[in-house]
C-alpha positions in Angstrom: 19.0 13.4 -12.0 19.9 14.2 -15.7 17.0 12.1 -17.1 14.5 14.0 -14.5 15.8 17.4 -15.8 15.6 16.2 -19.4 11.9 15.0 -18.5 11.1 18.4 -16.8 12.3 20.3 -20.0 10.1 18.0 -22.6 7.1 18.6 -20.2 7.7 22.2 -20.1 7.9 22.3 -24.0 4.4 20.2 -24.1 2.9 22.7 -21.6 4.2 25.8 -23.7 2.6 24.7 -26.7 -0.6 25.9 -27.9 -1.2 22.8 -29.8 -3.6 20.6 -27.6 -3.5 17.9 -30.1 -1.0 15.8 -27.9 -3.6 15.5 -25.4 -6.2 13.9 -28.1 -3.2 11.4 -29.0 -3.5 9.8 -25.8 -5.5 6.5 -26.1 -8.4 6.0 -23.9 -7.8 2.7 -22.2 -10.9 2.6 -20.1 -13.5 0.2 -21.0 -16.1 3.3 -21.5 -15.0 6.6 -21.6 -16.1 8.6 -18.3 -18.2 12.0 -18.6 -16.0 14.9 -18.2 -14.4 15.4 -14.9 -14.1 18.7 -13.4 -12.7 19.9 -9.9 -13.2 22.8 -8.0 -9.6 24.1 -8.3 -9.9 24.1 -12.0 -13.2 25.8 -12.1 -12.6 28.8 -9.8 -9.6 31.4 -9.5 -8.7 31.4 -5.9 -7.2 34.5 -4.3 -4.0 34.2 -2.6 -5.4 34.9 0.6 -8.2 32.1 0.5 -6.0 29.7 -1.5 -4.8 27.7 1.9 -8.1 27.5 3.4 -9.9 26.7 0.0 -7.4 24.0 -0.6 -7.9 22.5 2.8 -11.4 22.4 2.7 -11.5 20.8 -0.7 -8.7 18.2 0.6 -11.1 17.5 3.4 -14.2 17.0 1.1 -12.8 14.5 -1.2 -10.4 12.2 0.7 -12.1 8.7 1.1 -12.1 7.6 4.9 -9.0 5.3 4.9 -10.1 2.8 7.4 -13.1 1.9 5.4 -12.5 2.4 1.6 -13.3 -1.2 0.9 -16.6 -1.0 2.8 -17.3 2.4 1.4 -17.0 0.8 -2.2 -19.2 -2.1 -1.6 -21.9 -0.2 0.3 -21.8 2.2 -2.8 -22.3 -0.6 -5.4 -25.2 -1.8 -3.3 -26.9 1.7 -3.1 -26.5 1.7 -6.9 -28.5 -1.6 -7.1 -31.2 -0.2 -4.6 -31.8 2.9 -6.7 -31.5 1.3 -9.9 -28.3 3.2 -11.2 -26.1 2.1 -13.8 -23.5 -0.2 -12.8 -20.6 1.9 -13.9 -21.9 4.9 -11.5 -19.9 3.7 -8.6 -16.6 3.3 -10.4 -17.4 6.7 -12.2 -17.8 8.5 -8.8 -14.5 6.9 -7.5 -12.5 7.8 -10.5 -13.5 11.4 -10.5 -12.8 11.6 -6.6 -9.5 9.9 -7.3 -8.3 12.3 -9.9 -9.3 15.1 -7.9 -7.4 13.9 -5.0 -3.9 13.2 -7.1 -4.4 16.7 -8.4 -4.4 18.0 -4.9 -1.8 15.8 -3.7 0.4 17.0 -6.7 -0.4 20.6 -6.0 0.9 20.1 -2.5 4.1 18.5 -3.5 4.8 21.0 -6.2 4.6 23.9 -3.8 6.2 26.7 -5.4 6.5 25.0 -8.8 3.0 24.9 -9.3 2.1 25.1 -12.8 -1.6 25.4 -13.8 -1.2 24.6 -17.6 0.8 21.4 -16.8 -2.0 20.6 -13.9 -4.6 20.7 -16.8 -2.7 18.7 -19.1 -1.8 16.1 -16.2 -5.5 16.1 -15.5 -6.6 15.1 -19.2 -3.8 12.3 -19.0 -5.3 10.8 -15.8 -8.9 10.9 -17.3 -7.6 9.1 -20.4 -5.2 6.6 -18.7 -6.7 5.7 -15.1 -8.3 2.5 -15.3 -9.6 -0.1 -12.8 -9.4 -3.8 -12.1 -10.6 -6.2 -9.6 -8.3 -7.9 -7.3 -9.6 -10.4 -4.7 -12.9 -8.5 -5.0 -11.4 -4.9 -4.5 -11.4 -2.3 -6.8 -7.9 -1.0 -7.7 -7.2 1.9 -10.3 -3.8 1.9 -12.0 -1.7 3.5 -14.8 0.6 1.5 -17.1 3.3 2.8 -18.7 3.3 3.2 -22.6 6.7 3.5 -23.9 5.2 4.0 -27.4 3.9 7.3 -26.7 6.4 9.9 -25.5 3.9 12.1 -23.8 2.4 8.9 -21.9 5.8 7.8 -20.7 6.7 11.6 -19.5 3.8 12.0 -17.6 3.9 8.3 -16.0 7.6 9.1 -14.9 6.3 12.5 -13.4 3.6 10.7 -11.6 6.3 7.8 -10.5 8.4 10.6 -9.0 5.5 11.9 -7.1 4.9 8.3 -5.7 8.4 8.1 -4.8 7.7 10.9 -2.5 5.0 9.0 -1.0 7.4 6.4 -0.5 9.7 8.3 1.6 6.9 10.0 3.7 4.4 7.6 3.9 1.1 6.7 2.0 -1.3 9.4 1.2 -4.9 8.8 1.1 -4.8 9.1 -2.9 -3.3 5.6 -3.1 -5.2 3.7 -0.2 -6.0 0.2 -0.7 -8.3 -0.8 -2.4 -8.9 2.7 -3.8 -5.4 2.5 -5.1 -3.7 4.3 -8.0 -1.1 1.6 -8.7 2.0 2.5 -10.7 2.6 -0.2 -13.1 5.4 -1.0 -15.8 5.9 -3.3 -18.5 7.4 -5.6 -16.2 3.9 -5.6 -13.9 5.9 -4.8 -10.8 3.9 -2.1 -8.6 5.2 0.3 -6.0 5.2 -0.5 -2.4 4.1 1.9 0.5 5.0 1.6 4.1 2.6 0.1 7.0 2.8 -0.6 10.7 1.8 -3.6 12.6 2.0 -4.8 16.1 2.2 -8.1 17.3 0.5 -8.5 20.5 2.1 -11.9 22.0 2.4 -13.6 25.1 5.3 -16.2 25.9 5.3 -19.2 28.3 8.7 -20.9 29.2 9.0 -24.4 28.2 12.3 -25.5 29.8 14.9 -23.8 27.5 12.3 -22.9 25.0 9.4 -20.6 24.7 6.0 -20.9 23.6 4.0 -18.1 22.0 0.7 -17.2 21.0 -0.4 -13.9 19.0 -3.7 -11.8 18.9 -5.0 -11.6 15.5 -8.1 -9.9 14.1 -10.8 -10.7 11.5 -12.2 -8.3 9.0 -16.2 -8.0 8.7 -16.0 -8.7 4.8 -13.4 -11.5 5.0 -12.4 -14.8 6.5 -8.7 -13.6 6.7 -7.0 -13.2 10.0 -4.4 -10.3 10.4 -2.0 -8.8 12.8 -3.5 -5.3 14.1 -2.0 -2.6 11.9 -2.3 -1.2 8.2 -1.2 1.2 5.9 -0.1 4.9 6.6 -2.7 7.3 5.9 -1.0 10.8 5.3 2.7 11.7 4.3 3.4 13.1 7.7 2.3 10.2 9.7 4.9 8.3 11.3 5.3 4.5 11.8 4.5 5.1 15.3 1.7 7.3 14.8 0.3 5.0 12.1 0.6 2.1 14.7 -1.3 3.8 17.7 -4.0 5.0 15.1 -4.6 1.5 13.7 -4.7 0.1 17.2 -7.4 2.4 18.3 -9.4 2.0 15.1 -9.1 -2.1 15.0 -9.5 -2.4 18.9 -12.3 0.1 18.8 -10.7 2.1 21.5 -10.0 -0.5 24.0 -6.8 -0.1 25.5 -4.3 -2.9 26.3 -1.7 -0.5 27.4 0.7 -1.1 24.5 1.3 2.7 23.9 4.5 2.8 25.8 5.7 -0.3 23.8 4.9 1.6 20.6 6.8 4.7 21.6 9.8 2.6 22.3 10.1 2.1 18.4 9.6 -1.0 16.0 10.6 -4.2 17.2 12.1 -5.0 13.8 11.1 -4.2 10.1 10.1 -6.4 7.0 10.3 -4.8 3.8 8.3 -1.5 4.1 6.4 -2.8 7.0 7.1 -1.7 10.4 6.6 -4.1 13.0 6.0 -3.2 17.0 5.8 -5.7 19.6 3.8 -5.7 22.9 4.0 -8.6 25.5 1.0 -9.4 27.6 0.7 -12.2 30.3 0.1 -15.6 29.1 -2.8 -16.3 31.6 -4.4 -12.9 30.6 -5.0 -13.9 26.8 -8.6 -15.2 27.3 -9.9 -12.2 29.4 -8.3 -9.8 26.6 -10.2 -11.7 23.9 -13.5 -11.6 26.0 -12.8 -7.9 27.0 -12.5 -6.8 23.1 -15.6 -8.8 22.0 -17.6 -7.2 25.1 -16.4 -3.7 24.0 -17.0 -4.3 20.1 -20.9 -5.8 20.9 -21.5 -2.8 23.3 -20.6 -0.4 20.7 -23.0 -2.2 18.2 -26.0 -2.3 20.5 -25.7 1.4 21.5 -25.6 2.5 17.9 -22.0 3.9 18.5 -20.4 1.9 15.4 -20.9 3.0 12.0 -22.1 -0.2 9.9 -22.4 -0.2 6.2 -25.9 -1.4 6.1 -27.0 -0.2 2.4 -30.5 -0.4 2.8 -30.6 1.8 6.1 -27.9 4.1 4.7 -29.8 4.6 1.3 -32.8 5.8 3.5 -30.7 8.6 5.4 -28.3 10.0 2.9 -28.7 12.2 -0.1 -31.2 11.2 -2.8 -28.8 12.8 -5.5 -26.8 10.7 -7.9 -23.6 11.8 -6.3 -24.5 10.2 -3.0 -20.7 9.2 -2.1 -20.2 12.6 -0.4 -23.2 11.9 2.0 -22.0 8.5 2.6 -18.3 10.1 3.5 -19.8 12.7 5.6 -21.8 10.4 7.5 -18.8 8.2 8.2 -17.5 11.4 10.1 -20.2 11.3 12.5 -19.0 8.1 14.1 -16.2 7.7 16.5 -15.6 3.9 15.2 -16.7 2.2 12.0 -17.3 -1.4 11.8 -14.1 -2.9 10.4 -13.1 -5.9 12.8 -15.6 -8.3 14.1 -13.7 -11.2 15.8 -10.4 -11.5 17.9 -8.4 -14.6 19.2 -4.9 -15.6 20.4 -3.5 -18.2 18.2 -0.3 -20.5 18.5 2.5 -20.6 16.3 1.4 -24.1 15.1 -2.0 -23.1 14.3 -0.9 -19.8 12.7 1.2 -21.4 10.1 -1.7 -23.7 9.3 -3.8 -20.6 8.2 -5.0 -20.3 4.5 -6.5 -17.9 2.2 -6.6 -14.0 2.3 -3.7 -12.5 3.7 -2.3 -15.7 5.4 0.8 -15.7 3.3 1.6 -12.0 4.8 0.6 -12.9 8.1 3.0 -15.9 8.3 6.0 -13.7 6.7 5.4 -11.1 9.7 5.4 -13.8 12.1 8.6 -15.5 10.4 10.1 -12.2 10.8 9.1 -11.7 14.4 10.2 -15.1 15.7 13.6 -14.6 14.0 14.1 -11.4 15.8 12.6 -12.1 19.3 14.5 -15.6 19.2 17.7 -13.5 18.7 16.7 -11.0 21.4 16.1 -13.8 24.0 19.3 -15.4 23.1 21.2 -11.8 23.8 19.5 -11.6 27.1 20.3 -15.1 27.9 24.2 -14.5 26.9 23.9 -11.2 28.9 22.6 -12.9 32.0 25.3 -15.5 32.2 28.1 -13.1 31.7 26.5 -10.9 34.7 26.4 -14.2 36.7 30.1 -14.9 35.8 31.2 -11.6 37.0 29.4 -11.6 40.3 31.0 -15.1 40.9 34.6 -13.6 40.0 33.9 -10.4 42.2 33.1 -12.9 45.2 36.2 -15.1 44.8 
């Protein structure tokens, strides 16, 4: 707490200073310096009466579509190539939008403590220090702490505190993966954010033991399989709301009547992941997969599913260089966008044989689930025995 107060005082001293040389001292660690980025909030004086509406409007206009950020980036890059734009065009647009989003989220978190001068300094810091890297083919933006520069360190710690706020309330759109602002220290560790997954399973009695199989799904741009679920999309989204949303998005509205199971609360938790569970009948698993695939194909045939065909999209969206907004607006016209392309039920043995992609994470969730359900089933069995024993006693 004392350190936070000390940092706040130092930051206030920086803001109060008329000398802007401190901004120039911050090293530009991007490969190429981006063009100057401005946001609507910094270019206009918004009256108190209109501020809330303006903030909401801007907030809605710049957030990436959480479900499809990876596809949006890939599609944008392909459109770059079609229109023969520079290779760094998409990255520049992403960075611009990410900074604008960060500023809005910081402003929301600061509330009554909002300081325009500090925000301008903070914007300059982000421009100079936000860099990107490739991880598994995804674009991730990140900021690395530089303890040799006091101002750099102070802003990093301020940003770190903001991220801690996100951790407590869930992940905000500004740090979505893969359009993700990672907070990294000299030790290379990054912050983790909350997610929700639902394990849809069937069990079959094999004497004293049970056999299990699980519904998993495959992403359109990956060979990796995973359970239904994903990261929180806004601070106020609860684990339950996140799970229900992810189910609707990844099953394309097809219901397996799991809502009640989700509303009963998480079955268990693994690190920052809420794990919900819903049991289906063993004999229905094939029918469930068949119906899911039928639903998916029908949406595609009826053009009710947004697909990321760069050639087609390039013909329909704005011809201006800043086509990212047009692409995001196009996404809003569809109820569902293509994200998952295949489903299957898999038993524990085959699940543990999965390789590549997120298979390691899939196995960890599976292990946590099996440990918890084994304990639960054992407790139920013990309880049943006690009930039978008590019944026998009463009869005697």
